[in-house]
DOBAKE-817357 format. One record per residue (C-alpha): x, y, z; residue number from 1; residue in one letter. Coordinates in steps of 0.5 Angstrom, whole numbers, padded with zeros to 4 digits, always signed. Example, Ala and Ser with C-alpha at 12.3 -4.5 7.8 and 13.67 -1.06 7.14 Angstrom:
2
+-------+-------+-------+-----+---------+
!  east ! north !    up ! num ! residuo !
+-------+-------+-------+-----+---------+
! +0025 ! -0009 ! +0016 !   1 !       A !
! +0027 ! -0002 ! +0014 !   2 !       S !
+-------+-------+-------+-----+---------+
This chain:
232
+-------+-------+-------+-----+---------+
!  east ! north !    up ! num ! residuo !
+-------+-------+-------+-----+---------+
! -0052 ! +0029 ! +0029 !   1 !       X !
! -0055 ! +0023 ! +0027 !   2 !       X !
! -0051 ! +0017 ! +0028 !   3 !       X !
! -0049 ! +0016 ! +0020 !   4 !       X !
! -0045 ! +0023 ! +0021 !   5 !       X !
! -0043 ! +0021 ! +0028 !   6 !       X !
! -0040 ! +0015 ! +0025 !   7 !       X !
! -0036 ! +0018 ! +0020 !   8 !       X !
! -0033 ! +0024 ! +0023 !   9 !       X !
! -0030 ! +0018 ! +0028 !  10 !       X !
! -0027 ! +0015 ! +0022 !  11 !       X !
! -0025 ! +0022 ! +0019 !  12 !       X !
! -0022 ! +0023 ! +0026 !  13 !       X !
! -0019 ! +0016 ! +0028 !  14 !       X !
! -0015 ! +0016 ! +0022 !  15 !       X !
! -0012 ! +0023 ! +0021 !  16 !       X !
! -0006 ! +0022 ! +0025 !  17 !       X !
! -0003 ! +0016 ! +0021 !  18 !       X !
! -0004 ! +0022 ! +0015 !  19 !       X !
! +0002 ! +0026 ! +0017 !  20 !       X !
! +0007 ! +0020 ! +0013 !  21 !       X !
! +0002 ! +0018 ! +0008 !  22 !       X !
! +0002 ! +0026 ! +0006 !  23 !       X !
! +0010 ! +0026 ! +0004 !  24 !       X !
! +0010 ! +0019 ! +0001 !  25 !       X !
! +0005 ! +0022 ! -0004 !  26 !       X !
! +0009 ! +0028 ! -0006 !  27 !       X !
! +0015 ! +0022 ! -0007 !  28 !       X !
! +0011 ! +0018 ! -0011 !  29 !       X !
! +0009 ! +0025 ! -0015 !  30 !       X !
! +0015 ! +0027 ! -0017 !  31 !       X !
! +0018 ! +0020 ! -0018 !  32 !       X !
! +0013 ! +0020 ! -0024 !  33 !       X !
! +0015 ! +0026 ! -0027 !  34 !       X !
! +0022 ! +0025 ! -0026 !  35 !       X !
! +0021 ! +0019 ! -0030 !  36 !       X !
! +0017 ! +0021 ! -0036 !  37 !       X !
! +0010 ! +0019 ! -0034 !  38 !       X !
! +0006 ! +0025 ! -0034 !  39 !       X !
! +0002 ! +0029 ! -0030 !  40 !       X !
! -0004 ! +0026 ! -0033 !  41 !       X !
! -0002 ! +0019 ! -0032 !  42 !       X !
! +0002 ! +0019 ! -0026 !  43 !       X !
! -0005 ! +0023 ! -0023 !  44 !       X !
! -0009 ! +0017 ! -0027 !  45 !       X !
! -0004 ! +0012 ! -0023 !  46 !       X !
! -0007 ! +0014 ! -0017 !  47 !       X !
! -0015 ! +0015 ! -0018 !  48 !       X !
! -0014 ! +0007 ! -0022 !  49 !       X !
! -0010 ! +0003 ! -0017 !  50 !       X !
! -0010 ! +0009 ! -0011 !  51 !       X !
! -0004 ! +0004 ! -0007 !  52 !       X !
! +0002 ! +0008 ! -0006 !  53 !       X !
! +0007 ! +0001 ! -0005 !  54 !       X !
! +0004 ! -0002 ! -0011 !  55 !       X !
! +0004 ! +0004 ! -0015 !  56 !       X !
! +0012 ! +0005 ! -0014 !  57 !       X !
! +0013 ! -0001 ! -0016 !  58 !       X !
! +0009 ! +0000 ! -0022 !  59 !       X !
! +0014 ! +0006 ! -0024 !  60 !       X !
! +0020 ! +0003 ! -0022 !  61 !       X !
! +0020 ! -0003 ! -0026 !  62 !       X !
! +0016 ! +0001 ! -0032 !  63 !       X !
! +0023 ! +0005 ! -0032 !  64 !       X !
! +0027 ! -0001 ! -0032 !  65 !       X !
! +0023 ! -0004 ! -0037 !  66 !       X !
! +0021 ! -0010 ! -0035 !  67 !       X !
! +0014 ! -0014 ! -0038 !  68 !       X !
! +0007 ! -0012 ! -0037 !  69 !       X !
! +0007 ! -0020 ! -0034 !  70 !       X !
! +0012 ! -0018 ! -0029 !  71 !       X !
! +0009 ! -0010 ! -0029 !  72 !       X !
! +0002 ! -0013 ! -0027 !  73 !       X !
! +0003 ! -0020 ! -0023 !  74 !       X !
! +0008 ! -0015 ! -0018 !  75 !       X !
! +0002 ! -0010 ! -0017 !  76 !       X !
! -0002 ! -0016 ! -0016 !  77 !       X !
! +0003 ! -0019 ! -0010 !  78 !       X !
! +0003 ! -0013 ! -0007 !  79 !       X !
! -0004 ! -0012 ! -0007 !  80 !       X !
! -0005 ! -0018 ! -0005 !  81 !       X !
! -0006 ! -0016 ! +0002 !  82 !       X !
! -0012 ! -0013 ! +0001 !  83 !       X !
! -0016 ! -0020 ! +0000 !  84 !       X !
! -0014 ! -0022 ! +0008 !  85 !       X !
! -0017 ! -0015 ! +0010 !  86 !       X !
! -0023 ! -0016 ! +0006 !  87 !       X !
! -0024 ! -0024 ! +0010 !  88 !       X !
! -0022 ! -0020 ! +0016 !  89 !       X !
! -0028 ! -0015 ! +0015 !  90 !       X !
! -0033 ! -0019 ! +0012 !  91 !       X !
! -0035 ! -0022 ! +0019 !  92 !       X !
! -0038 ! -0015 ! +0019 !  93 !       X !
! -0040 ! -0012 ! +0013 !  94 !       X !
! -0043 ! -0018 ! +0010 !  95 !       X !
! -0050 ! -0016 ! +0010 !  96 !       X !
! -0049 ! -0010 ! +0006 !  97 !       X !
! -0051 ! -0009 ! -0001 !  98 !       X !
! -0046 ! -0010 ! -0007 !  99 !       X !
! -0045 ! -0003 ! -0008 ! 100 !       X !
! -0043 ! -0001 ! -0001 ! 101 !       X !
! -0038 ! -0007 ! -0002 ! 102 !       X !
! -0035 ! -0004 ! -0009 ! 103 !       X !
! -0034 ! +0003 ! -0005 ! 104 !       X !
! -0031 ! +0001 ! +0001 ! 105 !       X !
! -0027 ! -0005 ! -0002 ! 106 !       X !
! -0024 ! +0002 ! -0007 ! 107 !       X !
! -0023 ! +0006 ! -0001 ! 108 !       X !
! -0020 ! +0000 ! +0004 ! 109 !       X !
! -0012 ! +0002 ! +0004 ! 110 !       X !
! -0008 ! -0001 ! +0010 ! 111 !       X !
! -0009 ! +0006 ! +0014 ! 112 !       X !
! -0017 ! +0006 ! +0014 ! 113 !       X !
! -0017 ! -0002 ! +0015 ! 114 !       X !
! -0013 ! -0002 ! +0022 ! 115 !       X !
! -0017 ! +0004 ! +0025 ! 116 !       X !
! -0024 ! +0001 ! +0023 ! 117 !       X !
! -0022 ! -0006 ! +0024 ! 118 !       X !
! -0021 ! -0003 ! +0031 ! 119 !       X !
! -0028 ! +0000 ! +0031 ! 120 !       X !
! -0031 ! -0005 ! +0028 ! 121 !       X !
! -0029 ! -0010 ! +0034 ! 122 !       X !
! -0030 ! -0005 ! +0040 ! 123 !       X !
! -0038 ! -0003 ! +0036 ! 124 !       X !
! -0041 ! -0010 ! +0034 ! 125 !       X !
! -0048 ! -0006 ! +0035 ! 126 !       X !
! -0048 ! -0001 ! +0031 ! 127 !       X !
! -0051 ! -0002 ! +0025 ! 128 !       X !
! -0048 ! +0004 ! +0021 ! 129 !       X !
! -0040 ! +0002 ! +0024 ! 130 !       X !
! -0039 ! +0002 ! +0015 ! 131 !       X !
! -0039 ! +0009 ! +0015 ! 132 !       X !
! -0033 ! +0009 ! +0019 ! 133 !       X !
! -0028 ! +0005 ! +0015 ! 134 !       X !
! -0033 ! +0011 ! +0009 ! 135 !       X !
! -0029 ! +0017 ! +0012 ! 136 !       X !
! -0023 ! +0013 ! +0014 ! 137 !       X !
! -0022 ! +0011 ! +0006 ! 138 !       X !
! -0024 ! +0017 ! +0003 ! 139 !       X !
! -0019 ! +0022 ! +0008 ! 140 !       X !
! -0013 ! +0018 ! +0005 ! 141 !       X !
! -0016 ! +0018 ! -0001 ! 142 !       X !
! -0016 ! +0025 ! -0001 ! 143 !       X !
! -0010 ! +0026 ! +0003 ! 144 !       X !
! -0006 ! +0021 ! -0002 ! 145 !       X !
! -0009 ! +0025 ! -0009 ! 146 !       X !
! -0007 ! +0032 ! -0007 ! 147 !       X !
! -0001 ! +0029 ! -0004 ! 148 !       X !
! +0001 ! +0026 ! -0010 ! 149 !       X !
! -0001 ! +0033 ! -0015 ! 150 !       X !
! +0003 ! +0037 ! -0010 ! 151 !       X !
! +0009 ! +0033 ! -0012 ! 152 !       X !
! +0006 ! +0033 ! -0020 ! 153 !       X !
! +0008 ! +0041 ! -0019 ! 154 !       X !
! +0015 ! +0040 ! -0016 ! 155 !       X !
! +0017 ! +0034 ! -0020 ! 156 !       X !
! +0016 ! +0039 ! -0026 ! 157 !       X !
! +0021 ! +0045 ! -0023 ! 158 !       X !
! +0025 ! +0040 ! -0020 ! 159 !       X !
! +0031 ! +0038 ! -0024 ! 160 !       X !
! +0033 ! +0031 ! -0026 ! 161 !       X !
! +0040 ! +0032 ! -0025 ! 162 !       X !
! +0038 ! +0031 ! -0017 ! 163 !       X !
! +0035 ! +0024 ! -0019 ! 164 !       X !
! +0030 ! +0023 ! -0014 ! 165 !       X !
! +0028 ! +0016 ! -0016 ! 166 !       X !
! +0033 ! +0014 ! -0010 ! 167 !       X !
! +0028 ! +0016 ! -0006 ! 168 !       X !
! +0024 ! +0009 ! -0008 ! 169 !       X !
! +0029 ! +0006 ! -0003 ! 170 !       X !
! +0028 ! +0010 ! +0002 ! 171 !       X !
! +0020 ! +0010 ! +0003 ! 172 !       X !
! +0020 ! +0002 ! +0003 ! 173 !       X !
! +0027 ! +0003 ! +0008 ! 174 !       X !
! +0022 ! +0007 ! +0012 ! 175 !       X !
! +0016 ! +0003 ! +0012 ! 176 !       X !
! +0020 ! -0003 ! +0015 ! 177 !       X !
! +0024 ! +0001 ! +0020 ! 178 !       X !
! +0018 ! -0002 ! +0025 ! 179 !       X !
! +0020 ! -0009 ! +0023 ! 180 !       X !
! +0028 ! -0009 ! +0025 ! 181 !       X !
! +0025 ! -0009 ! +0032 ! 182 !       X !
! +0024 ! -0017 ! +0031 ! 183 !       X !
! +0030 ! -0022 ! +0030 ! 184 !       X !
! +0025 ! -0027 ! +0024 ! 185 !       X !
! +0023 ! -0021 ! +0021 ! 186 !       X !
! +0030 ! -0019 ! +0019 ! 187 !       X !
! +0032 ! -0026 ! +0017 ! 188 !       X !
! +0026 ! -0026 ! +0013 ! 189 !       X !
! +0028 ! -0019 ! +0009 ! 190 !       X !
! +0035 ! -0021 ! +0008 ! 191 !       X !
! +0033 ! -0026 ! +0005 ! 192 !       X !
! +0029 ! -0023 ! +0000 ! 193 !       X !
! +0034 ! -0017 ! -0001 ! 194 !       X !
! +0040 ! -0022 ! -0002 ! 195 !       X !
! +0035 ! -0026 ! -0007 ! 196 !       X !
! +0033 ! -0020 ! -0011 ! 197 !       X !
! +0040 ! -0018 ! -0011 ! 198 !       X !
! +0043 ! -0024 ! -0014 ! 199 !       X !
! +0036 ! -0025 ! -0019 ! 200 !       X !
! +0036 ! -0017 ! -0022 ! 201 !       X !
! +0041 ! -0019 ! -0027 ! 202 !       X !
! +0040 ! -0027 ! -0027 ! 203 !       X !
! +0033 ! -0028 ! -0027 ! 204 !       X !
! +0029 ! -0026 ! -0034 ! 205 !       X !
! +0023 ! -0021 ! -0035 ! 206 !       X !
! +0025 ! -0017 ! -0029 ! 207 !       X !
! +0022 ! -0022 ! -0025 ! 208 !       X !
! +0027 ! -0022 ! -0020 ! 209 !       X !
! +0022 ! -0018 ! -0015 ! 210 !       X !
! +0017 ! -0024 ! -0016 ! 211 !       X !
! +0022 ! -0030 ! -0014 ! 212 !       X !
! +0026 ! -0025 ! -0008 ! 213 !       X !
! +0018 ! -0025 ! -0005 ! 214 !       X !
! +0016 ! -0032 ! -0006 ! 215 !       X !
! +0023 ! -0034 ! -0002 ! 216 !       X !
! +0022 ! -0029 ! +0003 ! 217 !       X !
! +0015 ! -0032 ! +0004 ! 218 !       X !
! +0018 ! -0040 ! +0004 ! 219 !       X !
! +0022 ! -0038 ! +0009 ! 220 !       X !
! +0017 ! -0032 ! +0014 ! 221 !       X !
! +0012 ! -0040 ! +0013 ! 222 !       X !
! +0018 ! -0044 ! +0016 ! 223 !       X !
! +0020 ! -0040 ! +0022 ! 224 !       X !
! +0013 ! -0039 ! +0024 ! 225 !       X !
! +0011 ! -0047 ! +0023 ! 226 !       X !
! +0019 ! -0048 ! +0027 ! 227 !       X !
! +0015 ! -0042 ! +0033 ! 228 !       X !
! +0010 ! -0046 ! +0033 ! 229 !       X !
! +0012 ! -0053 ! +0034 ! 230 !       X !
! +0017 ! -0049 ! +0040 ! 231 !       X !
! +0011 ! -0048 ! +0043 ! 232 !       X !
+-------+-------+-------+-----+---------+
């Protein structure tokens, strides 16, 4: 096995354990898309075009709630803005690649792929084909997400609407935040975001309560970080 295939296989192997929670997440997304009446083609199309679980859920939630296009696009952009940071971190290792490679890798660079490939890049700086690790990890995530979305679409077409599966949106995000409850400052930030979103749900126009809540949480997080750095 040549170095490229070996590195590709390593990326697939490293990210595979992280696919365990991704699979049910994709199923939930597909089910919710069908329950909200988006339709199978659009539900799957969003998974292919956007390819971002959290941002896709936010889009469905805002779309079903009657939010304006401006709020939907800005909210999805805000959720996906973390990928700009991912790109900045990995640019040290991928800056010499051709533009075609950068476009392909940017498409498949999701949370799980970034996590495992960033570690691999740091430990294998001299590997000229290290970008194949991100390719393998990223397309593994892409494949699992599309398969789970399709399965969710199939299930969503037969699950009765009376079950009200849209409540799983909140449960999914809660599951993603479980680890963050270990630090008190994280609880403060999440509490501020939740309180602002709850208060602003009916009072903030254009369904922009998510954006306001996110900005409020970021401001509190920045303040806590500044206070913590001064104490040290």
